[in-house]
C-alpha positions in Angstrom: -6.2 136.2 125.2 -8.5 133.2 124.7 -10.6 131.7 127.5 -9.9 128.1 126.2 -6.2 128.6 125.5 -5.0 131.2 128.1 -1.4 130.9 127.0 -2.0 131.9 123.4 -2.5 135.4 121.9 -4.6 135.7 118.7 -4.8 138.8 116.5 -7.4 138.8 113.7 -6.2 142.1 112.1 -7.7 143.5 108.9 -8.1 141.6 105.7 -5.0 142.1 103.5 -3.1 143.9 106.2 0.7 143.4 106.4 3.2 144.2 109.2 4.3 147.9 109.0 1.5 148.9 106.7 -1.7 150.6 107.7 -4.4 150.0 105.1 -7.2 152.0 106.8 -9.0 152.8 110.0 -8.6 150.3 112.9 -11.8 148.5 112.2 -12.7 145.8 109.7 -13.4 146.9 106.1 -15.4 145.2 103.4 -13.5 143.8 100.4 -14.5 146.7 98.1 -13.7 149.3 100.8 -10.3 147.7 101.4 -9.4 147.7 97.7 -10.4 151.4 97.3 -8.3 152.5 100.3 -5.3 150.4 99.2 -5.4 151.9 95.6 -5.7 155.4 97.0 -2.7 154.9 99.4 -0.6 153.3 96.6 -1.4 156.2 94.2 -0.3 158.7 96.8 2.9 156.9 97.4 3.8 156.6 93.7 2.9 160.3 93.1 5.1 161.4 96.1 8.0 159.2 94.7 7.7 160.8 91.3 7.6 164.3 92.8 10.8 163.6 94.7 12.5 162.5 91.5 16.0 161.0 91.6 16.8 157.6 93.0 16.9 154.3 91.2 14.1 152.5 89.5 13.7 150.3 92.6 12.6 153.4 94.6 9.6 153.8 92.3 7.0 151.3 93.3 5.3 151.0 89.9 5.1 148.0 87.6 6.8 150.0 84.8 9.8 150.8 87.0 10.0 147.1 88.0 9.8 146.0 84.4 12.4 148.5 83.4 14.8 147.4 86.2 14.3 143.8 85.0 15.0 144.8 81.4 18.2 146.6 82.4 19.4 143.6 84.4 18.6 141.3 81.6 20.4 143.5 79.1 23.4 143.4 81.4 23.3 139.7 81.8 22.8 138.9 78.1 25.0 141.5 76.5 27.6 142.1 79.3 27.1 145.8 78.8 27.2 148.4 81.5 23.6 149.5 82.2 24.4 151.9 85.0 23.8 154.8 82.6 20.3 153.7 82.1 18.5 155.8 84.7 15.1 154.4 84.4 12.5 156.6 86.1 9.7 156.9 83.5 7.9 155.2 80.7 10.2 156.9 78.2 13.2 155.4 80.0 11.5 152.1 79.9 11.1 152.4 76.1 14.8 153.2 75.9 15.7 150.1 77.9 13.5 148.0 75.6 15.4 149.4 72.6 18.7 148.6 74.1 17.6 145.1 74.9 16.1 144.6 71.4 19.3 145.8 69.7 22.0 144.1 71.9 20.2 140.9 72.9 17.8 140.3 70.0 19.8 141.7 67.1 17.3 144.3 66.1 18.2 147.8 65.0 16.5 150.1 67.5 19.4 152.3 68.6 22.6 153.7 67.1 25.5 151.4 67.9 29.3 151.5 67.4 31.6 148.8 66.0 34.6 149.2 68.3 38.1 149.8 66.9 39.8 146.5 65.8 36.5 144.6 65.4 37.4 141.6 63.3 35.3 141.4 60.2 35.1 138.9 57.3 33.9 138.8 53.7 33.9 136.1 51.0 35.1 137.0 47.5 36.8 135.7 44.5 39.7 138.2 44.5 42.5 138.8 47.0 42.2 142.5 46.5 39.8 144.9 48.2 38.2 147.5 46.0 37.5 151.1 47.2 33.7 150.9 47.3 31.1 150.0 50.0 31.2 146.3 50.8 29.3 143.8 52.9 31.1 142.2 55.9 30.2 140.0 58.9 31.6 139.9 62.4 29.3 137.6 64.3 30.8 134.1 64.5 27.5 132.6 63.3 27.4 134.9 60.3 31.1 134.4 59.4 30.6 130.6 59.2 27.2 130.9 57.4 28.5 133.2 54.7 31.5 130.9 54.2 29.2 127.9 53.6 26.4 129.5 51.7 28.0 132.4 49.8 31.3 130.6 49.3 29.6 127.8 47.5 27.2 130.1 45.7 30.0 132.1 44.2 31.7 129.1 42.7 28.4 127.4 41.6 27.4 130.6 39.8 30.8 130.9 38.0 30.5 127.2 36.9 26.9 127.7 35.7 27.9 130.8 33.6 30.8 129.0 32.1 28.6 126.0 31.1 26.1 128.3 29.6 28.8 129.7 27.3 29.8 126.2 26.2 33.5 127.1 26.4 35.4 124.1 27.8 38.4 126.3 28.9 36.1 128.6 30.9 34.4 125.6 32.5 37.7 124.2 33.7 38.8 127.6 34.9 35.6 128.1 36.9 35.9 124.6 38.5 39.4 125.5 39.6 38.5 129.0 40.8 39.7 130.0 44.2 37.4 131.6 46.7 38.8 133.7 49.6 37.8 134.8 53.1 39.3 138.2 53.6 39.7 139.2 57.2 39.5 142.9 58.0 39.5 145.1 61.0 38.3 148.7 61.4 41.0 151.2 62.4 38.5 153.4 64.2 35.0 153.0 65.7 32.3 152.7 63.0 29.0 154.3 64.1 26.0 152.4 62.8 22.5 154.1 62.6 19.3 152.7 63.9 16.5 152.3 61.3 14.9 155.4 62.8 18.1 157.5 62.5 18.7 156.3 58.9 15.0 156.9 58.1 15.2 160.6 59.1 18.3 161.1 57.0 16.7 159.4 54.0 13.5 161.5 54.3 15.6 164.7 54.5 17.3 163.8 51.2 13.9 163.7 49.4 14.1 167.5 49.1 16.5 166.9 46.3 14.3 166.0 43.3 17.0 164.1 41.5 17.7 162.0 44.5 14.0 161.3 45.0 13.5 160.2 41.4 16.6 158.1 41.4 15.4 156.4 44.5 12.0 155.7 42.9 13.7 154.3 39.8 16.0 152.1 42.0 13.0 150.7 43.9 11.3 149.9 40.6 14.5 148.2 39.4 14.7 146.1 42.6 11.0 145.1 42.4 11.8 143.2 39.3 14.8 141.4 40.9 13.7 140.8 44.5 10.4 138.8 44.2 9.8 137.6 47.8 6.4 138.7 49.1 8.0 140.5 52.1 10.4 142.4 49.7 7.5 143.3 47.4 5.4 144.6 50.4 8.3 146.8 51.5 8.8 148.3 48.1 5.1 149.0 47.8 5.1 150.8 51.2 8.1 152.8 50.2 6.5 153.9 46.9 3.4 155.0 48.9 5.7 157.1 51.1 7.3 158.7 48.1 3.8 159.6 46.8 2.9 161.2 50.1 6.0 163.4 50.2 6.0 166.3 50.8 2.3 166.6 51.6 0.8 165.6 54.0 4.3 164.6 55.3 5.9 161.3 56.4 5.5 159.6 59.7 8.2 157.5 61.5 7.0 154.3 59.8 7.1 155.9 56.3 10.7 157.1 56.9 11.8 153.6 58.1 10.2 151.9 55.1 11.9 154.4 52.7 15.3 153.7 54.3 14.8 149.9 54.3 13.8 149.9 50.7 16.8 152.1 49.8 19.0 149.6 51.8 17.7 146.8 49.7 18.6 148.7 46.5 22.3 149.2 47.4 23.3 146.1 45.3 22.1 148.0 42.1 24.8 149.8 40.1 23.5 151.7 37.1 24.6 155.3 36.9 21.5 156.8 38.4 21.5 154.4 41.3 25.2 154.9 42.0 24.6 158.7 42.1 21.7 158.2 44.5 23.9 155.9 46.7 26.8 158.4 46.8 24.4 161.2 48.0 23.0 158.9 50.7 26.5 157.7 51.9 27.8 161.3 52.0 24.8 162.4 54.1 25.4 159.5 56.4 29.1 160.3 56.8 28.2 163.9 57.6 26.2 162.6 60.6 29.2 160.5 61.7 28.1 157.1 60.5 30.4 154.6 58.8 28.4 151.4 58.3 24.9 150.1 58.0 23.1 146.9 59.0 22.4 144.9 55.8 18.6 145.0 56.0 18.0 142.5 53.2 20.2 139.7 54.6 19.0 140.3 58.2 15.2 140.6 57.5 14.2 139.7 54.0 16.6 137.3 52.2 16.8 133.6 53.1 20.0 134.2 55.1 18.3 135.9 58.1 21.8 136.7 59.3 22.3 138.0 62.9 24.2 141.3 62.2 25.4 141.5 58.6 27.0 144.9 57.8 27.5 147.2 54.9 30.7 149.2 55.4 30.8 152.5 53.4 33.6 154.3 55.3 36.2 152.1 53.5 39.1 154.2 54.6 38.5 153.2 58.2 39.2 149.5 57.5 42.3 147.5 56.7 42.9 143.9 55.5 44.3 141.8 58.3 44.6 138.3 56.6 43.4 136.4 53.6 42.5 132.6 53.5 41.8 130.4 50.6 38.6 128.5 51.4 38.8 124.7 51.7 36.2 123.2 49.5 35.4 120.3 51.9 34.8 122.8 54.8 32.6 124.9 52.5 30.5 122.0 51.6 30.1 120.9 55.2 29.1 124.4 56.3 26.8 124.7 53.4 24.8 121.6 54.5 24.6 122.9 58.1 23.4 126.4 57.2 21.2 125.3 54.4 19.3 123.2 56.9 19.1 126.3 59.2 18.1 128.5 56.3 15.2 126.2 55.3 13.9 126.1 58.9 14.0 129.9 59.1 12.3 130.3 55.8 9.4 128.0 56.9 8.9 130.2 59.9 9.1 133.4 57.9 6.6 132.3 55.3 4.2 131.0 57.9 4.4 134.0 60.3 6.7 136.7 59.1 5.1 137.8 55.8 1.5 137.7 57.2 2.6 139.8 60.2 4.2 142.4 58.0 1.1 142.6 55.9 -1.1 143.2 59.0 1.4 145.7 60.4 1.5 147.6 57.1 -2.3 147.6 56.8 -3.5 148.4 60.3 -0.6 150.0 62.2 
């Protein structure tokens, strides 16, 4: 009660106190004392919660658990995937949630994924026939349109340039009239796609085969002369260092990923030694249940910076669904759109991407 205002009740309380929480003894504490008591009480509550185990992330009053819950909700919102299986109770679970988010929302390659049965895929080529060897394909709408505009025009331009170089008028006319096709495919069963970490472990395991190791080294050397971008050259250099380290003192996770990514970039090479190396690699991947890879070059290193370009090597699990002849006007229109996007991405990559890769390779 207050002598000046007899009808009012005033309660001073303890600094920082909230209803239903007892922060310390029933007497005023200094700021430092109050902080110490609060931290101690909070630690005991968190420890008790961890000891009990079970429950959802919301039951663990830690910043990590709150972040993890937020990450799971964000994954669910952005990717429309069911996150109920993500039982986030620890820092390891939080890392798993981050990997899910990085893969499904940001397009990274942090976890194994599956291309569901009957996923519609597309590829651009100059033939109506599909050949029985690993092929690139796209399934994201952005990538399908981009490859039609960029690769569709590139295929025809290269054919015309080669014909002009020959000086043969008949070949030039034929090249100008050449048809380019968009082949639509679908997979007849789910295609499992490895994370960079999973593929890196398989690649490192194959180095026990001396022939495979030397063929990989030769293929990297071959690619170095063809792929001259600074970021590509840095990757090849890192992979060669990893090959020199093997088998002693051993390879860490980063070495294995670099080896795999470098191998991934060499998959466009086709001399006898490289084809033998690729067959060994693909067979090892199939034994582990995988059927496709993310095209590392077009996702990270080439000027395309595609969202989720694929390399399908389990060709028996795909079937042609439809074939379209590309309309030249549409190709030219898409080419302008995606060339503008490509130049913008390239400017960012050259400004930030390559320097960051250099720093990561040197210091981490």
